[in-house]
DRENPARO-976204 format. One record per residue: residue in three letters; x, y, z of N, C-alpha, C, O, CB in turn. Coordinates in steps of 0.001 Angstrom, whole numbers, plus 500000, padded with zeros to 6 digits. Glycine has a CB too. Layout:
// DRENPARO-976204
AlaXYZXYZXYZXYZXYZ
...
// end
This chain:
// DRENPARO-976204
Unk283462783989425901284785783526425811285542784910425394285265785598424412284942782233424715
Unk286514785152426319287568786227426012288707785687425271289422784813425762288111786878427283
Unk288916786207424028289927785592423135291011786596422939290739787725422530289322785147421755
Unk292286786209423227293249787171423238294417786763422577294722785571422524293532787560424484
Unk295207787792421985296665787417421469297410786932422698296974787136423831297504788733420761
Unk298569786271422447299331785714423476300818785857423189301346785193422297298951784301423669
Unk301489786711423933302970786982424064303603786541425243304752786120425111303248788344423981
Unk303064786547426451303603786337427666302818785588428744301589785607428693303935787516428104
Unk303408784982429640302570784314430600301954785431431534301021785152432286303416783218431427
Unk302533786794431467301892787687432135300410788213431571299681789039432121302827788696432245
Unk300194787568430434298989787907429811297786787353430692296718787963430743298981787344428353
Unk298003786203431363297037785438432216296603786520433346295425786799433567297764783999432892
Unk297633787055433987297415787904435164296755789106434681295688789467435177298712788250435921
Unk297293789714433795296688791089433346295340791003432700294526791920432809297614791792432330
Unk295117789982432074293639789854431522292782789508432642291679790049432721293458788729430369
Unk293151788690433494292236788383434609291914789609435465290748789817435800292840787297435491
Unk292874790401435819292682791556436525291857792622435816291006793262436433293935792055436874
Unk292102792813434545291337793723433805289918793361433562289008794184433669291954793932432600
Unk289728792032433212288372791627433027287470791702434185286273791977434104288355790344432568
Unk288150791426435335287503791480436681287026792915436874285901793132437322288512791035437867
Unk287870793906436542287530795176436688286367795628435664285570796530435922288762795956436554
Unk286376794997434655285214795346433622283882794670434029282857794772433356285598794831432086
Unk283988793878435337282758793276435664282481791745435377281403791209435635281816794020435004
Unk283563791100434817283368789784434352283786788920435695284777789198436369284294789465432943
Unk282903787853435979283125787088437147283212785528436616282952785217435454281907787368438261
Unk283599784635437594283658783301437267284590783109436152284239782439435181282357782786436966
Unk285730783636436215286779783576435132287442782306435155287831781879436243287818784662435256
Unk287633781619434070288544780457433965289458780593432779289018781137431766287756779151433855
Unk290623780172432815291502780429431680292332779286431388292802778607432301292351781592431904
Unk292565779001430031293252777910429545294836778317429590295288779374429151292699777536428075
Unk295600777255430215296926777559430497297835776340430114297580775247430619297055777947431967
Unk298779776466429331299726775382428857300395774721430147300711775353431155300899776021427832
Unk300562773344429957301133772530431155302464772958431445302939772591432520301174771004430905
Unk303138773652430698304516774278431034304321775259432224305210775391433065305162775096429723
Unk303162775939432286302814776837433349302232776206434483302700776420435602301946777820432908
Unk301126775344434287300476774732435446301285773627436118300965773168437215299164774181435035
Unk302358773211435412303318772122436031304374772778436861305049772096437632304055771232434896
Unk304561774126436738305678774772437502305426774701439035304299774857439504305841776287437059
Unk306501774464439773306302774427441264305777775685441815306210776790441488307579774118441969
Unk304786775476442702304159776599443336303360777551442340302156777715442541305237777382444059
Unk303971778166441304303327778877440428302060778176439829300961778728439779304252779238439466
Unk302320776888439374301233776142438796299944775973439637298817776055439151301736774842438466
Unk300209775730440943299059775517441940298562776906442213297359776959442470299516774750443352
Unk299163777947442216298662779195442476297640779636441161296517780114441318299952780204442722
Unk298214779398439982297310779684438932296088778672438985294980779137438716298067779619437571
Unk296178777565439251295099776624439252294027777112440299292824777011440063295640775167439582
Unk294471777589441343293599778247442445292810779442441833291657779692442185294532778793443707
Unk293436780117440965292696781478440337291815780984439185291076781794438625293846782693439690
Unk291848779749438813290818779305437733291508778788436542290845778669435511289876780481437275
Unk292802778452436548293429777974435423293090776390435227293006775646436205294953778265435563
Unk292898775924433874292883774509433643293849774192432547293984774993431623291491774015433304
Unk294556773038432590295725772841431900295453772380430437294545771585430196296554771872432644
Unk296237772882429487296299772335428165297576771478428009298689771991428119296256773467427122
Unk297406770229427766298622769378427610299094769456426212298477768842425341298358767905427989
Unk300226770219425901300715770465424676301143769270423939301099769304422709301719771346424781
Unk301581768145424590301944767007423866300735766272423344300899765373422520302768766136424696
Unk299535766596423768298295765805423403297414766682422387296364766200421962297413765429424785
Unk297777767813422040296797768842421309296826768288419937295921768741419236297284770522421336
Unk297608767435419351297656766881418075296685765514417964296460764984416876299189766581417763
Unk296210765076419069295267764119419296293922764435419169293410765184420002295428763651420418
Unk293184763916418126291725764492418087290851764028419268289909764739419618290983764048416739
Unk291089762991419831290364762634420997290524763485422152289586763808422882290684761375421361
Unk291822763873422322292027764873423482291443766218423246290949766831424193293505765080423768
Unk291466766722422040290946768092421670289363768010421831288751768969422302291396768524420083
Unk288769766944421466287303766652421598287004766847423094286183767672423494286901765126421080
Unk287704766052423883287482766003425293287540767408425945286694767814426742288497765084425921
Unk288675768143425509288908769452425952287637770335425648287052770976426521290187770006425278
Unk287300770303424423286069770928423948284708770761424723283917771680424932285869770440422644
Unk284562769522425096283361769270425937283420769831427316282491770365427922283123767830426052
Unk284737769621427762284956770282429190284772771816429176284050772317430037286461769980429741
Unk285376772591428254285142773956428127283775774365427911283290775332428498285890774440427140
Unk283043773548426959281579773863426627280767773696427878279816774442428113280990772907425470
Unk281121772749428666280358772461430035280588773677430855279623774164431444280909771093430872
Unk281880774275430966282215775508431736281305776620431319280683777295432139283695775934431529
Unk281242776797430001280356777893429500278935777744429747278208778720429936280506778054428098
Unk278538776590429750277051776293429996276750776459431456275590776646431826276646774811429544
Unk277767776398432310277527776644433709277700778093434108277605778417435292278421775802434515
Unk277963779013433112278112780327433276279468780959433520279564782143433842277336780623434220
Unk280555780132433357281785780517433435282146781367432293281581781179431216282583779442433569
Unk283129782382432438283760783213431372285121782555431050285911782326431965283947784768431842
Unk285385782272429876286676781480429514287492782448428894287070783083427927286477780212428538
Unk288846782657429450289881783247428854290707782308428027291330781384428551290632783878429812
Unk290714782549426692291387781569425692292405782333424712292261783508424375290213780810424772
Unk293341781587424350294454782160423443294302781323422277294890780242422290296000782101424050
Unk293557781667421195293345780905420017294502780637419226294413779736418392292432781508419229
Unk295653781313419354296872780980418713297421779621419227298180778963418515297875782096418931
Unk297071779228420366297487777928420869298698778054421703299155777048422245297737776969419757
Unk299256779216421850300534779263422570301250780648422293300821781367421390301461778034422119
Unk302181780973422950302901782289422788303567782389421471303979781326421008303950782492423875
Unk303738783396420826304425783664419606305882783903419895306205785007420332303812784838418888
Unk306774782997419698308234783237419893308875784055418805310008784501418982308962781933419987
Unk308234784271417722308911785022416813308201786386416479308639787101415578309103784203415628
Unk307133786720417196306559788094417126305339788233416187304570789191416272307639789063416665
Unk305184787148415207304148787315414243302947786492414888303120785581415697304607786790412733
Unk301728786920414436300554786222414864300516784851414220300708784638413022299305787016414533
Unk300236783908415189300199782440414711298759782174414157297836782968414339300556781360415965
Unk298637781026413484297309780616413048296403780313414250296812779915415340297408779387412131
Unk295119780549413920294173780274414942293983778799415040293945778095414030292875780975414686
Unk293855778291416331293685776985416633292181776803416945291555777629417610294607776576417761
Unk291652775715416449290127775560416520289518775148417787288342775406418047289687774593415564
Unk290330774484418614289824773702419734288907774537420663287703774288420722291002773132420533
Unk289450775482421356288585776294422257287719777187421606286684777498422196289340777056423162
Unk287959777668420465286967778355419714285722777550419430284590778020419546287542778799418477
Unk285987776309419050284883775416418858284022775169420159282814774943420078285428774109418334
Unk284641775217421267283826775033422506282691775883422606281601775452422984284601775241423681
Unk282921777267422233281798778106422351280768778058421241279636778511421409282257779405422482
Unk281164777508420113280206777186419028279369775930419503278150775951419328280997776887417611
Unk279911774952420037279211773819420489278220774121421570277065773704421490280142772833420940
Unk278665774873422628277963775421423672276763776231423246275682776084423816278842776199424443
Unk276947777148422177275823777925421684274862777077420969273663777339421062276270779018420801
Unk275278776065420248274377775147419586273415774471420536272213774390420285275154774122418856
Unk274010773953421713273364773133422536272414774037423375271376773517423785274345772320423343
Unk272648775235423645271872776196424429271342777258423515271788778386423725272716776823425554
Unk270469777118422531269986778186421790269393779287422474269434780405421958269131777748420940
Unk268799779080423672268102780124424235269152781140424912268731782183425413267060779547425242
Unk270394780856424921271405781716425585272250782208424433272594781498423488272291780932426719
Unk272585783612424606273496784246423608274902784073424057275292784507425141273187785756423410
Unk275730783380423140277129783300423554277974784362422678277660784711421540277682781763423358
Unk278982784769423325279808786010422771281221785613422715281632784656423371279683787358423700
Unk281977786316421953283439786460421886283965787861422160283596788819421481283906786039420551
Unk284791787966423115285252789341423513286930789423423114287801788958423850284946789581425277
Unk287193790076421863288620790097421486289440791129422324289051792262422606288751790429419970
Unk290569790599422661291552791481423483292870791277422820293113790314422092291640791080425104
Unk293721792242423109295172792146422930296021792751423884295694793777424479295528792659421753
Unk297115792154424061298112792751424993299505793084424300300152792199423740298346791750426188
Unk299912794333424363301130794702423745302165795210424739301834796126425491300866795714422719
Unk303333794719424803304354795122425715305489795898425261306046795602424204304840794058426284
Unk305866796844425959307133797541425587308373796696425957309327796624425183307214798936426303
Unk308354796105427058309452795042427427308747793752427827308214793683428934310426795544428683
Unk308722792798427038308180791554427114309029790784428326310255790751428228308259790844425644
Unk308471790262429293309333789603430304310290788414429753311449788250430134308393789030431407
Unk309698787704428905310421786579428357311355786915427171311941786005426583309441785559427933
Unk311497788167426826312086788466425613313607787999425505314094787744424403311947789926425407
Unk314317787898426650315739787422426733315812785857426503316844785288426149316367787803428182
Unk314664785253426730314761783731426787313931783119425567313659781920425611314163783156428248
Unk313555783821424580312723783400423450313486782202422845312866781163422618312479784605422368
Unk314843782303422566315623781241421868315555780018422706315436778923422156317118781652421616
Unk315622780123423971315451778919424897314169778344424693314119777129424499315594779258426375
Unk313071779047424706311823778510424692311589777688423323311033776590423269310818779644424900
Unk312099778395422246311949777789420920312679776492420789312222775506420211312426778721419866
Unk313934776571421411314729775263421408314042774180422218313946773044421754316171775479421992
Unk313601774468423317312946773496424134311745772945423583311465771757423737312648774024425366
Unk310980773791422912309719773310422304310128772437421177309533771372421009308776774482421810
Unk311097772799420390311497771987419162311949770513419616311494769492419099312749772753418350
Unk312857770530420600313424769206421188312282768424421801312273767205421632314569769470422329
Unk311359768981422466310187768133423217309287767612422001308629766583422148309178769157424391
Unk309263768276420885308195767880419839309050767077418848308406766184418298307388769228419084
Unk310283767162418497310824766502417376311612765277417735312223764721416823311643767419416627
Unk311673764805418906312601763764419260311592762808420197310730763267420946314044764404420083
Unk311867761434420008311015760551420878311983759936421948311524759168422794310247759358419990
Unk313306760259421926314312759759422782314080760575424255313924761794424316315846760014422060
Unk314086759792425266313869760538426633314918761533426963314651762587427540313829759546427813
Unk316127761189426591317045762278426822316857763641426077317056764729426617318324761786426507
Unk316491763487424901316271764740424058315211765436424645315280766658424772315949764481422576
Unk314090764701425076312841765346425591313279766088426992312835767200427278311590764159425832
Unk314096765446427747314344765891429041315290767191428845315217768147429617315004764699429939
Unk316107767150427843316994768444427580315954769521427087316046770674427509318266768183426356
Unk315005769174426235314140770125425710313113770688426865312683771841426819313391769463424503
Unk312769769775427887312038770219428980312856771286429916312338772244430490311619768974429760
Unk314218770927429950315054771715430707314965773126430108314604774052430834316474771147430733
Unk315284773342428780315228774753428221313817775236428354313658776400428722315691774829426686
Unk312754774477428098311307774980427979310863775557429341310419776702429428310287773775427532
Unk310996774723430412310566775144431770311552776031432270311146777011432896310367773997432736
Unk312853775864432103313896776755432616313836778066432088314226778975432820315185776249432365
Unk313394778351430878313393779685430304312260780433431062312414781605431404313165779659428687
Unk311118779740431321309902780402432058310210780711433536309812781726434109308608779432432014
Unk310958779736434102311344779995435456312252781148435479312023782061436273311978778806436092
Unk313340781203434623314318782181434580313664783600434429313918784574435138315277781867433456
Unk312833783551433447312155784869433089311251785455434169311219786647434475311307784686431840
Unk310492784441434733309615784910435969310315785293437079309833786221437730308710783898436459
Unk311606784670437545312288785000438646313111786415438426313386787155439371313181783807438985
Unk313468786697437057314028787905436811313038788933436960313333789999437500314629787943435559
Unk311830788684436501310637789713436579310338790116438064310240791276438465309249789061435921
Unk310204788954438833309874789232440305310981790102440980310700791118441615309725787839441124
Unk312221789659440811313412790371441433313548791706440934313959792580441697314706789657441185
Unk313238791982439691313489793254439066312334794207439788312620795322440225313372793146437325
Unk311050793665439861310032794483440561310317794750441953310009795808442502308745793862440500
Unk310932793742442551311022793901444073312256794933444395312182795810445256311291792356444823
Unk313331794704443618314433795603443925314568796901442943315466797737443044315732794756443868
Unk313521796925441976313567798018441075314809798197440367315414799268440312313279799174441732
Unk315216796984439759316454797026438896316261797142437443317187797339436655317238795843439102
Unk314906797001437086314706797143435617313312797669435356312327797278435982314916795777434871
Unk313286798523434455311840799246434100311296798343432941312008798141431957311987801009433535
Unk310168797850433032309453797035432068308513797919431103307833797443430195308601795968432857
Unk308585799294431447307733799997430489306377799849430642305915799312431649308002799642429233
Unk305563800344429587304073800245429415303669798943428901304392798212428225303545801298428488
Unk302448798691429269301744797518428786300389798063428261299742798866428931301564796393429944
Unk299978797621427071298728798189426398297751797110426227298008796110425556299027798835424997
Unk296484797322426905295483796334426766294305796945425882293631797874426326294992795862428200
Unk294102796468424773292981796891423899291958795765423552292251794580423392293556797446422603
Unk290731796308423463289648795233423183288620795948422469288585797175422377289023794519424506
Unk287705795073421917286633795508421057285370795200421832285362794587422900286666794805419635
Unk284282795682421197282878795253421858282752793741421631283115793228420573281509796061421150
Unk282220793023422670281902791609422472281043791365421140280225792221420804281115791086423743
Unk281211790289420437280221789999419306279673788792419457280338787841419869280777790039417979
Unk278369788696419131277587787527419266277840786365418353277911786675417163276291787889419133
Unk277986785156418628278323784145417768277386784072416474277821783695415385278295782886418546
Unk276111784451416680275128784225415745275202785565414661274542785626413623273656784032416558
Unk276031786484415080276153787713414233277302787387413132277538788159412203276550789075415193
Unk277911786303413312278967785825412373278339784813411341278615784880410144280172785122413196
Unk277493783885411855276889783084410980275828782271411671275785782318412900277856782283410319
Unk274940781508410986273921780719411542274388779331411544274419778612410546272639780869410818
Unk274804778949412908275485777650413046274427776461412883274827775300412797276226777575414486
Unk273243776738412847272284775625412605272389775280411073272252774108410725270737776048413036
Unk272595776135410275272630776003408824273995775216408425274054774430407480272547777498408126
Unk274975775507409194276283774883408747276549773570409497277534772874409250277496775878408992
Unk275630773263410421275764772134411386275754770770410392274950770722409461274426772159412584
Unk276588769791410618276571768615409783275986767406410677276768766848411447278078768307409214
Unk274733767008410613274178766088411505274811764600411421274685763789412339272702766068411237
Unk275410764369410381275987763034410160277575762937410498278307761993410199275731762645408648
Unk277885763930411076279363763941411307279730762974412613278883762652413446279865765545411568
Unk280956762611412656281245761515413663281341762090415145281271761363416136282642760776413275
Unk281516763526415196281601764081416641281315765548416371281223766044415248283127763832417441
Unk281177766219417586280760767623417574281865768600416821281574769619416196280534768083419114
Unk283005768144416990284024769081416367283912769075414873284066770122414244285482768691416764
Unk283667768007414317283553767908412883282163768460412442282048769056411371283753766421412424
Unk281150768262413248279842768715412787279887770333412740279159770916411937278652768146413796
Unk280703771021413560280688772426413641282091772967412825282606774054413086280614772874415282
Unk282538772172411955283919772593411381283728773767410632284528774690410785284598771530410469
Unk282795773874409849282608775092408990282345776407409840282935777448409551281383774850407999
Unk281538776345410789281223777431411827282464777845412514282729779039412651280189776947412907
Unk283294776834412983284401777256413677285466777901412887286124778849413317284908776207414344
Unk285645777296411566286525778061410703286147779578410424286985780478410373286591777342409417
Unk285023779721410281284503781082409978284733781949411283285315783030411205282896781031409544
Unk284325781515412322284539782260413601286139782462413799286522783604414054283861781406414888
Unk286941781583413713288287781771413771288917782975412701289791783742413105288869780366413507
Unk288483783039411565288653784040410652288396785430411262289221786343411314287793783780409515
Unk287203785453411689286731786668412283287644787103413385288187788205413303285338786504412791
Unk287859786302414434288784786529415402290066787037415098290540788032415646288943785496416011
Unk290704786282414125291915786692413648291871788123413081292847788857413238292364785739412663
Unk290810788528412450290696789903411951290680790969413026291235792055412859289468790032411145
Unk290042790642414118289832791500415191291183791646415969291555792767416317288684790968416073
Unk291934790507416251293254790541416835294181791290416168294929792026416811293771789328416970
Unk294256791208414832295331791819414026294972793368413982295829794243413858295423791132412494
Unk293620793605414099293432795182414026293610795757415489293943796938415593291859795613413420
Unk293428795065416522293486795548417891294858795686418424295160796580419215292738794670418762
Unk295754794725417951297110794687418383297805796089418246297809796678417165297854793623417579
Unk298333796553419258298839797980419254300234797997418635301112797231419033298887798604420742
Unk300445798967417560301668799077417021302428800168417703301972801307417809301566799274415618
Unk303641799787418182304457800763419135305533801321418396305942800702417413305069800067420423
Unk306084802466418744307235803004417995308369801952417731308900801879416623307818804197418774
Unk308719801160418749309712800184418597309551799118417571310494798463417128309875799599419773
Unk308249798970417201307898797969416117308173798556414882308667797827414022306458797509416127
Unk307918799923414577308107800656413458309711800762413103310173800474411999307430802021413687
Unk310406801178414115311821801223414006312488799875413749313385799801412909312355801807415213
Unk312116798887414388312579797568414284312411797131412814313296796502412234311830796648415267
Unk311241797484412228310912796971410890311796797632410093312408796917409300309493797163410423
Unk312068798965410080313132799579409237314507799077409373315258798977408403313191800959409488
Unk314845798755410597316127798144410831316383796829410130317473796578409617316288797949412234
Unk315311795955410115315251794710409661315458794890408205316116794054407586314000794012410047
Unk314922795962407590315026796152406110316223796956405702316304797380404549313789796834405573
Unk317188797195406623318519797625406107318707799127406418319799799657406210318644797355404527
Unk317620799847406931317696801250407252318210801520408501317541801153409467316491801859407167
Unk319395802160408710320097802447410013320119803761410422320074804087411608321413802050409999
Unk320200804683409320320416806158409556319031806779410138317919806425409747320873806924408106
Unk319269807729411104318088808321411672317211809033410680315984808987410767318470809245412717
Unk317887809733409679317163810464408607316299809599407831315120809874407607318090811135407683
Unk316979808382407354316271807428406553314975806898407238313897806839406647317198806285406231
Unk315154806542408449314152805943409243313058806975409343311913806746408952314688805493410626
Unk313440808117409877312338809071410186311458809494408931310235809631408965312961810348410823
Unk312311809690407758311495809932406483310617808803406032309700809063405252312410810243405343
Unk310807807583406443309940806475406086308772806254406987307902805459406632310706805267406037
Unk308667806944408220307685806770409188306389807135408682305456806355408877307983807494410351
Unk306186808284408018304758808793407640304049807585406743302923807156406994304861810325406694
Unk304894807104405651304338806206404794303990805011405474302908804470405242305162805947403734
Unk304896804489406390304618803290407283303324803503407974302444802647407887305753803056408356
Unk303181804423408549301893804665409411300629804738408521299537804272408849302006806066410258
Unk300896805372407360299703805536406443299293803952405889298124803578405790300147806652405081
Unk300375803180405582300110801764405208299304801075406308298292800420406058301453800986404959
Unk299782801245407503299254800499408669297827800958408881296959800141409188300129800732409977
Unk297586802136408738296042802646408972295296802137407772294144801776408010295855804391409075
Unk295704802036406560295069801445405460294740800016405634293776799525405047295862801607404326
Unk295584799253406502295295797896406761294397797736408061294012796635408452296620797128406887
Unk294101798923408690293165798930409788293860798623410978293189798214411926292058798006409604
Unk295093798747411104295935798482412382295657799519413439295086800569413143297500798498412069
Unk296016799269414566295820799972415762297087801035415806298099800644416388295746798909417057
Unk297086802077415346298144803205415308297941804320416404298465805430416303298110803913413873
Unk297138803938417460296725804919418423297942805541419104297986806763419244295792804294419449
Unk298905804777419520300177805406420037300957806151419089301500807193419457301049804422420576
Unk301074805736417910301987806411416759301271807765416381301956808773416210302134805381415307
Unk299946807796416254299140808988415766299385810246416811299318811414416426297465808564415684
Unk299679809875418189299861810910419159301460811431419236301875812166420131299347810321420577
Unk302213810953418219303557811424418261304007811985416866303436811663415824304474810284418722
Unk304976812771416915305636813273415623306470812139415008306750811101415608306595814564415902
Unk306830812432413784307765811391413299309079811321414069309598810228414296308074811628411847
Unk309615812440414466310768812340415248310609811740416600311549811106417080311314813588415373
Unk309446811897417281309189811282418663308953809718418281309356808867419075307774812025419505
Unk308369809366417194308371807892416988309784807366416933310055806343417562307625807509415688
Unk310627807942416282311981807503416158312649807441417393313249806410417694312709808310415298
Unk312618808558418261313238808569419612312660807517420575313372806777421255313067809948420235
Unk311385807506420582310753806407421617310935805072421053311067804147421853309127806602421902
Unk310966804814419733311234803477419315312770802973419526313075801845419915310844803398417845
Unk313653803988419208315012803457419699315182803403421097315923802546421580316109804244419214
Unk314526804294421874314713804143423414314223802730423909314800802030424741313861805315424218
Unk313045802437423243312468801196423667313320799918423444313417799000424258311203801047422982
Unk313950799987422175314787798962421718316128799054422453316735797989422568314951799045420216
Unk316652800084422935317794800168423686317397799555425228318244798982425915318313801748423669
Unk316174799730425615315915799150426875315951797634426744316263796954427722314591799635427420
Unk315666797113425654315817795623425226317250795174425059317478793970424942315094795362423867
Unk318333796151425038319511795840424700319768795361423292320720794648422973319880795005425552
Unk318762795851422412318803795357420945319547796273420028319983795878418947317376795195420372
Unk319684797422420434320438798434419457321396799308420279321344799318421509319366799443418639
Unk322240800016419601322985801089420152322859802250419054322739802054417844324536800635420474
Unk322906803453419673322691804619418884323751805543419011324012805978420132321485805255419203
Unk324471805945417920325604806927417900325626807859416778325670807436415623326867806240417892
Unk325599809020417034325641810200415926324683809883414792324997809906413602327167810397415258
Unk323453809575415287322285809365414309322270808121413517321510807961412562322243810449413336
Unk323185807175413957323192805818413285322767804887414285323233804930415424324582805389412702
Unk321893804031413922321276802874414860321948801667414506321795801276413349319662802628414698
Unk322698800969415318323283799787415042322522798532415747322424798495416974324715799912415456
Unk322029797588414987321478796342415512322371795688416362323525795520415969321100795442414492
Unk321983795240417602322825794379418421322373792945418489323120791976418355322896794913419781
Unk320995792902418723320415791473418828319328791483417724318291792146417751319754791097420393
Unk319742790629416739318897790355415568317554789762415864316538790072415244319596789458414664
Unk317603788827416918316498788029417158315352788976417837314167788722417622316938786787418070
Unk315661789851418495314708790758419240314382791815418033313203792151417929315440791514420730
Unk315199792291417238314858793208416170313679792518415355312611793084415127316166793530415237
Unk313959791383414992313074790544414139311832790276414899310734790309414343313749789202413712
Unk311965790034416052310632789870416847309694791027416894308485790923416686310924789550418262
Unk310310792124417177309590793402417225309089793818415759307983794344415630310557794531417845
Unk309898793581414684309522793917413411308310793316412877307570793882412072310515793652412607
Unk308104791976413420307095791038412951305659791668413375304620791282412840307357789523413611
Unk305684792614414323304380793006414795303825794061413566302629794338413471304509793744416403
Unk304688794517412795304123795258411580303850794578410391303401795230409449304945796245411191
Unk304093793075410244303749792392409252302182792616408892301354792844409774304128791049409550
Unk301861792532407552300406792423407224299649791504407937300214790427408129300209792109405920
Unk298463791636408408297604790787409152297621789412408781297693788554409661296327791226409078
Unk297560789089407505297323787601406959298687786963406670298763785899406055296403787575405534
Unk299761787621407119300941786983406813301659786241407906302829785879407783301761787901406290
Unk300822785991409142301262785332410317301439783954409913300930783518408881300317785476411488
Unk302303783101410868302762781799410564301428780849410547301531779646410306303899781332411666
// end
């Protein structure tokens, strides 16, 4: 089971391509129904191995149990599953809580097939320019309306924002690539060595034989594995210059000298937390500032004049700044 951070629908494509290059075959991936239900795109994703997650049903225990059994069967058949344990994209930039559903499927499959070793492969994807960055408010509004109202009109409006945001961002991305009208910058894929499930804990000892279903029976093991995955993802997610600069802007530091002077302490703190500072460590403090502001300007989030950085789009500044939050402070 390949477990990844989730920021964009592009994650599916990038992970699929890169995992195939690493030699993984029989790839299947969990995708929200907002993607699989999209005209043309949804059928294309399904043909590449996607199976739908119906977001309106994920709070129903019976649905989650059925989904676990389905994914456990795929694993038992030798498929490699790409899963996003946060349960969806982060619209705020912070890591979300781990959802147990698909994580539990690998635990269940391991318990039922003790002769086979089951693994988790942690992966993260970090973008300089997130394709959906301009539509995050639409996505959040659509999700809230779809979830918080039972009236058909409210849900219909929510679906318009929810699906419309994805269609708009995808169309903008395709057109930009076709006519070379926008540079999306670099994308960073970082991953660790796969770790065996039994290296985390003995699932036979934590199994509850009198539980009413497999999810409950493996509740302790699933929670422990989710914690381990969260630690991996927090340490793997690459911190970019724009994240550091955005964090300082969020905290009221707008002068170049102030931001640059605070960068060494910020990097030292991040390294103490075990964060991925690979890109930052290759740059001088001045280069971190220059690249960070350039990346934020590409997002139309800041303006720079005479050494003063002026925030323009607070939502994008906050989104980027949340990448620097301590690993355990996610929503």
